[in-house]
C-alpha positions as MATLAB code, in Angstrom:
seq = 'MLNSSSPVSPPVSRLLPTLLLLLTIFGPISMDLYLPVLPALTIELDAATSTAQLTVTACLIGLALGQLIAGPLSDRFGRRLPLHVGVAAYIATSLLCAVSPSIELLVGARLVQGLAGGAGIVIAQAAGRDLYSGGRLIRYYGRMTVLGGLAAIIGPLLGGQLARVTDWRGLFVFLAVIGALILLLIGACYRETLPPRSRTTGGFAQTGRDFRLLLSDRVFSGAVLLQGFVNAALFAYLAGATYVLQGIYGLSPQQYALAFGLNSTGFMVFGYLTGRSSERRSVTGTLVAGLAMCALGASGLLVGGLMALPLAAVIVSLLVMVSGVAVTTPPATTLALAGYPQLAGTASSLLGMARFAFGGVAAPFVGIAGAAAMLPLGIVAVVSVALAAVAYATLMIRRSPRTMPEQQPAEARVG';
ca = [
      15.059   77.418   52.828;
      15.402   77.865   49.060;
      15.639   74.860   46.818;
      17.796   76.657   44.258;
      19.578   79.911   43.742;
      18.404   80.209   40.168;
      15.259   82.141   39.364;
      15.151   80.977   35.763;
      11.681   79.764   34.730;
      10.815   77.464   31.848;
       9.651   78.683   28.445;
       6.114   80.058   28.508;
       3.436   80.869   25.975;
       3.158   84.370   24.594;
      -0.405   84.400   25.944;
       0.719   83.947   29.544;
       1.904   87.540   30.199;
      -1.437   88.780   28.847;
      -3.330   86.423   31.147;
      -1.229   87.518   34.120;
      -2.016   91.136   33.392;
      -5.725   90.306   33.250;
      -5.489   89.007   36.804;
      -4.795   92.557   37.949;
      -8.442   93.475   37.336;
      -9.551   91.689   40.534;
      -8.806   94.688   42.741;
     -10.272   97.517   40.648;
     -13.256   95.572   39.320;
     -14.187   94.334   42.792;
     -13.986   97.885   44.129;
     -15.277  100.016   41.302;
     -18.127   98.191   39.599;
     -20.660   98.829   42.349;
     -19.479  102.290   43.467;
     -22.110  104.112   41.345;
     -24.873  102.244   43.215;
     -23.309  102.472   46.682;
     -25.777  105.210   47.754;
     -28.687  103.038   46.579;
     -27.257  100.047   48.444;
     -27.036  102.204   51.566;
     -30.745  103.072   51.342;
     -31.988   99.580   50.488;
     -30.161   97.918   53.389;
     -31.085  100.787   55.751;
     -27.442  101.401   56.630;
     -25.527  104.457   57.786;
     -23.104  105.979   55.307;
     -20.052  104.935   57.329;
     -21.462  101.395   57.707;
     -22.065  101.070   53.973;
     -18.496  102.203   53.357;
     -17.394   99.210   55.418;
     -18.256   97.113   52.362;
     -15.360   98.941   50.698;
     -13.139   98.567   53.754;
     -13.903   94.850   54.149;
     -12.961   94.163   50.540;
      -9.725   96.121   50.904;
      -8.754   94.273   54.077;
      -9.638   90.958   52.436;
      -7.520   91.767   49.396;
      -4.630   92.630   51.709;
      -4.866   89.483   53.830;
      -5.512   87.297   50.792;
      -2.245   88.425   49.240;
      -0.413   87.901   52.514;
      -1.614   84.273   52.476;
      -1.407   83.479   48.762;
       2.021   85.040   48.165;
       4.063   82.755   50.460;
       1.972   79.745   49.401;
       2.809   80.460   45.770;
       6.527   80.573   46.616;
       6.209   77.145   48.220;
       3.706   75.302   45.980;
       3.991   77.222   42.727;
       1.714   79.886   41.281;
      -0.893   77.692   39.592;
      -2.606   75.914   42.522;
      -3.202   78.984   44.754;
      -4.440   80.855   41.702;
      -7.062   78.232   40.826;
      -8.299   78.040   44.412;
      -8.466   81.818   44.780;
     -10.415   82.473   41.587;
     -12.910   79.667   42.289;
     -13.523   81.050   45.786;
     -13.948   84.534   44.325;
     -16.772   83.314   42.122;
     -18.582   81.687   45.051;
     -18.272   84.689   47.358;
     -19.405   87.115   44.655;
     -22.640   85.127   44.443;
     -22.915   85.243   48.246;
     -22.642   89.033   48.097;
     -25.481   89.089   45.573;
     -27.911   87.330   47.914;
     -26.893   89.060   51.177;
     -30.060   90.175   53.059;
     -28.327   92.582   55.455;
     -25.454   95.017   55.539;
     -23.684   92.899   58.159;
     -23.696   89.781   55.991;
     -22.653   91.815   52.967;
     -19.661   93.236   54.851;
     -18.623   89.704   55.852;
     -19.069   88.390   52.313;
     -17.015   91.256   50.930;
     -14.208   90.379   53.327;
     -14.118   86.791   52.054;
     -14.448   87.982   48.453;
     -11.358   90.124   48.979;
      -9.458   87.206   50.546;
     -10.163   85.126   47.436;
      -9.418   87.918   44.975;
      -6.055   88.667   46.575;
      -4.584   85.498   45.085;
      -4.954   86.763   41.525;
      -3.332   90.103   42.291;
      -0.282   88.825   44.144;
       0.374   85.961   41.733;
       0.212   88.285   38.725;
       2.847   90.469   40.382;
       5.044   87.579   41.528;
       4.851   85.746   38.209;
       5.982   88.929   36.470;
       9.136   88.787   38.606;
       9.494   85.118   37.536;
       9.474   86.179   33.904;
      11.326   89.497   33.767;
      14.162   91.600   35.177;
      15.672   94.999   34.463;
      13.818   97.393   32.197;
      11.398   94.668   31.106;
      10.331   94.234   34.723;
       9.431   97.880   35.284;
       7.657   97.960   31.905;
       5.618   94.952   33.010;
       4.643   96.712   36.225;
       3.814   99.782   34.164;
       1.440   97.644   32.097;
      -0.077   96.293   35.299;
      -0.749   99.874   36.357;
      -2.272  100.682   32.960;
      -4.582   97.684   33.065;
      -5.594   98.484   36.622;
      -6.530  101.969   35.452;
      -8.390  100.548   32.460;
     -10.364   98.227   34.715;
     -11.099  101.193   36.972;
     -12.494  103.046   33.954;
     -14.541  100.123   32.697;
     -15.790   99.183   36.184;
     -17.758  102.308   37.107;
     -18.860  102.891   33.515;
     -20.268   99.367   33.376;
     -21.688   99.802   36.863;
     -23.417  103.013   35.868;
     -24.884  101.431   32.754;
     -25.850   98.169   34.458;
     -27.611  100.246   37.133;
     -30.137  101.130   34.435;
     -31.246   97.504   34.111;
     -30.388   95.860   37.434;
     -29.741   96.638   41.081;
     -26.565   96.267   43.121;
     -27.199   92.547   43.536;
     -27.018   92.080   39.788;
     -23.634   93.784   39.756;
     -22.222   91.156   42.096;
     -23.559   88.442   39.795;
     -21.670   90.199   37.018;
     -18.474   89.970   39.109;
     -19.047   86.227   39.474;
     -19.358   85.917   35.689;
     -16.062   87.775   35.188;
     -14.397   85.445   37.683;
     -15.750   82.412   35.836;
     -14.369   83.664   32.515;
     -10.943   84.236   34.049;
     -11.003   80.759   35.599;
     -11.638   79.276   32.152;
      -8.718   81.235   30.705;
      -6.440   80.073   33.515;
      -7.330   76.453   32.834;
      -6.654   76.871   29.124;
      -3.571   79.123   29.098;
      -1.738   79.233   32.397;
       1.552   77.382   32.641;
       3.572   77.354   35.839;
       6.195   80.112   35.997;
       7.959   78.933   39.175;
       9.644   75.554   38.633;
       9.948   73.155   41.604;
      13.717   73.698   41.920;
      13.121   77.424   42.610;
      10.454   77.004   45.295;
      10.911   77.573   49.004;
      10.693   74.922   51.712;
      10.495   74.982   55.483;
       6.837   75.676   56.219;
       5.490   78.540   58.302;
       8.712   79.017   60.267;
      10.598   79.694   57.048;
       7.842   82.055   55.903;
       8.331   84.046   59.104;
      12.069   84.215   58.495;
      11.438   85.369   54.927;
       9.175   88.151   56.180;
      11.845   89.270   58.657;
      14.499   89.223   55.929;
      12.403   91.421   53.672;
      11.353   93.879   56.363;
      14.955   94.306   57.524;
      15.754   95.788   54.103;
      15.306   99.575   54.400;
      14.601  100.075   50.694;
      12.009   97.300   50.664;
      10.328   98.546   53.848;
      10.337  102.104   52.560;
       8.729  101.043   49.284;
       6.070   99.060   51.138;
       5.188  101.967   53.446;
       5.256  104.492   50.621;
       2.901  102.431   48.480;
       0.653  101.772   51.454;
       0.258  105.445   52.267;
      -0.283  106.704   48.702;
      -2.854  103.971   48.212;
      -4.552  105.077   51.433;
      -5.132  108.392   49.664;
      -6.297  106.569   46.536;
      -8.800  104.365   48.344;
     -10.054  107.296   50.402;
     -10.932  108.779   47.020;
     -12.613  105.535   45.948;
     -14.699  105.437   49.116;
     -15.558  109.138   49.277;
     -15.748  110.442   45.716;
     -19.158  108.932   45.019;
     -20.644  110.860   47.970;
     -18.755  114.068   47.172;
     -19.556  114.114   43.458;
     -23.122  112.811   43.714;
     -24.147  114.101   47.147;
     -22.445  117.509   47.161;
     -22.183  118.325   43.452;
     -25.357  116.508   42.357;
     -23.950  114.225   39.655;
     -26.071  111.288   38.485;
     -24.616  107.757   38.668;
     -23.820  107.977   34.962;
     -22.163  111.393   35.304;
     -20.198  110.143   38.286;
     -19.036  107.170   36.219;
     -17.772  109.557   33.537;
     -15.904  111.691   36.092;
     -14.460  108.557   37.632;
     -13.468  107.359   34.176;
     -11.592  110.617   33.532;
      -9.535  110.186   36.676;
      -8.905  106.543   35.849;
      -7.739  107.583   32.387;
      -5.130  109.776   34.052;
      -4.084  106.819   36.183;
      -3.759  104.643   33.093;
      -1.923  107.196   30.934;
       0.618  108.132   33.585;
       1.201  104.495   34.481;
       1.891  103.788   30.795;
       4.246  106.744   30.440;
       6.130  105.724   33.564;
       6.685  102.222   32.200;
       7.763  103.529   28.801;
      10.277  105.968   30.276;
      11.746  103.429   32.699;
      15.063  103.086   30.856;
      15.549  106.816   30.240;
      14.794  108.263   33.650;
      15.912  107.659   37.207;
      13.653  105.237   39.064;
      13.938  107.243   42.268;
      13.437  110.506   40.363;
      10.229  109.147   38.894;
       9.142  108.125   42.375;
       9.690  111.651   43.711;
       7.755  113.150   40.797;
       4.816  110.876   41.592;
       4.891  111.894   45.255;
       4.878  115.577   44.260;
       1.804  115.031   42.072;
       0.041  113.224   44.922;
       0.809  116.114   47.277;
      -0.482  118.727   44.840;
      -3.753  116.893   44.213;
      -4.336  116.111   47.887;
      -3.767  119.765   48.778;
      -6.459  120.755   46.290;
      -8.913  118.375   47.962;
      -8.105  119.848   51.364;
      -8.753  123.364   50.058;
     -12.021  122.104   48.556;
     -13.054  120.828   51.969;
     -12.301  124.166   53.604;
     -14.042  126.379   51.053;
     -16.446  125.956   48.167;
     -14.613  125.122   44.944;
     -16.061  124.624   41.458;
     -16.666  121.039   40.370;
     -13.894  121.340   37.768;
     -11.305  122.230   40.428;
     -12.250  119.196   42.524;
     -12.069  116.846   39.557;
      -8.674  118.253   38.514;
      -7.369  117.779   42.059;
      -8.573  114.184   42.034;
      -7.005  113.647   38.600;
      -3.587  114.942   39.680;
      -3.563  112.896   42.891;
      -4.697  109.662   41.226;
      -2.199  110.116   38.386;
       0.543  110.651   40.959;
      -0.281  107.304   42.543;
       0.114  105.699   39.107;
       3.535  107.308   38.680;
       4.780  105.957   42.025;
       3.582  102.387   41.485;
       6.006  100.912   38.867;
       9.234  102.317   40.386;
       8.214  101.473   43.964;
       7.247   97.925   42.962;
      10.490   97.455   41.041;
      12.619   98.733   43.934;
      10.769   96.462   46.357;
      11.106   93.250   44.329;
      14.430   93.845   42.596;
      16.612   91.840   44.944;
      14.240   88.972   45.732;
      13.436   86.878   42.629;
      12.942   83.688   44.658;
      10.778   85.389   47.267;
       8.691   87.265   44.717;
       5.425   85.883   46.049;
       6.214   86.704   49.666;
       7.594   90.145   48.772;
       4.590   90.880   46.553;
       2.249   89.846   49.350;
       3.717   92.417   51.730;
       3.604   95.113   49.079;
       0.017   94.281   48.132;
      -1.017   93.936   51.770;
       0.173   97.453   52.506;
      -1.654   98.901   49.503;
      -5.010   97.424   50.422;
      -4.750   97.343   54.231;
      -3.736  100.988   54.493;
      -6.571  101.848   52.123;
      -8.996   99.809   54.195;
      -8.024  101.703   57.345;
      -8.294  105.104   55.649;
     -11.622  104.595   53.857;
     -14.001  104.750   56.886;
     -12.592  108.128   57.982;
     -13.849  109.685   54.753;
     -17.489  109.173   55.825;
     -17.026  110.104   59.473;
     -18.798  113.462   59.014;
     -21.598  112.067   56.841;
     -22.251  112.018   53.121;
     -22.371  115.810   52.673;
     -18.851  116.655   53.930;
     -15.714  116.813   51.793;
     -13.210  117.934   54.441;
     -12.469  114.416   55.803;
     -11.467  113.287   52.309;
      -9.029  116.187   52.016;
      -7.550  115.569   55.455;
      -7.088  111.827   54.881;
      -5.491  112.437   51.485;
      -3.029  115.072   52.753;
      -2.016  113.081   55.849;
      -1.543  109.907   53.792;
       0.677  111.569   51.198;
       2.692  113.329   53.922;
       3.356  109.981   55.606;
       4.417  108.502   52.257;
       6.937  111.326   51.869;
       8.253  110.658   55.376;
       8.698  106.963   54.540;
      10.680  107.862   51.422;
      12.862  110.421   53.200;
      13.693  108.251   56.205;
      14.043  104.806   54.624;
      14.804  105.189   50.924;
      16.544  108.476   50.192;
      19.702  107.640   52.133;
      20.201  104.325   50.397;
      19.492  103.846   46.718;
      21.865  101.119   45.483;
      18.969   99.187   43.970;
      17.837  101.899   41.565;
      17.350   99.294   38.855;
      17.125   95.501   39.222;
      19.781   94.736   36.637;
      21.816   92.613   39.021;
      19.163   89.914   38.692;
      19.686   89.019   35.010;
      17.384   86.024   34.687;
      14.576   86.501   32.204;
      12.165   83.882   31.009;
      12.242   82.694   27.452;
       8.898   83.804   26.130;
       8.020   82.088   22.926;
];
């Protein structure tokens, strides 16, 4: 059960929100840094294309399961302890990835790396709900989206440049270094945002009841499914774009990094604009606009798989779809967490689990026809976005009382 009905958290440093936002880089940096050298990794470890893409899938599944574990634990024990454990484990498993002698061991290490990295993602999201409500909450999630896009830009650009001086193993060492720097910042700056009186009790049985409570909420379930499906399209792009742009269109790793950076810029810009316009526009209207953008971009990819399109048309399609995902993220996250300030960790874990698990399931299908085929990417993207639209229409459109989380007025005193 809950120890208190009040979600109010103690005063926190002005540096803490910045540190929490930095924790959002775990997902994109873990995924994107080594994407430019994924073809080289495939050759060196003598792996099939679809098998090499399992290193992407394993990380996605790990990130999903890690959030599912760390979120409820953070509701029970506070945010700080699970965060320290997760980041320390991330450092160790990144080093294990760097020394993996086979594709099988690398896939396993990536799974554990994702499990560890999930703690940072879910706690950053849950702690934001500890600190903010109303318009400030959706602006915070908008900033999370922006920083995720920024990390996605920096990741492949750094990966492409580091590929000039090191191999894929060196890139995993670089991930370990990033984790170590974040761990130092956590030790120096992080103060608990969930006071003991606001934590849950009751062990695993209570966690199960909390999950059932959340999933019985149609708006929450709809937001979870919607975000899962649009992120399936996004991670299909992450897994397949390197083969499409390098294998089919002949881009170098550095050129691919620039194209990837362009799409990530769209993700970042639209995430920022969504957060900034949160108090002037309908949350559900913004969500629908994002879904429409996803559908338009995914349709372009499907056409590109059916007939030869210029490189520019493919990149524009990717840009529109990725930007659409960014538009859906802040309103969907806000709608999902609005009514559950004291279950923010558990609610965030389900939301994050769907994003990464659905992506992990979708990613292998992109390589099912080999590295020289674009059609599977288009099919996966279109089907994923269509399912997201179905989730919205059947679970969210008929009930929208929680369009903004203003009924939860508690905001932390940041100073």
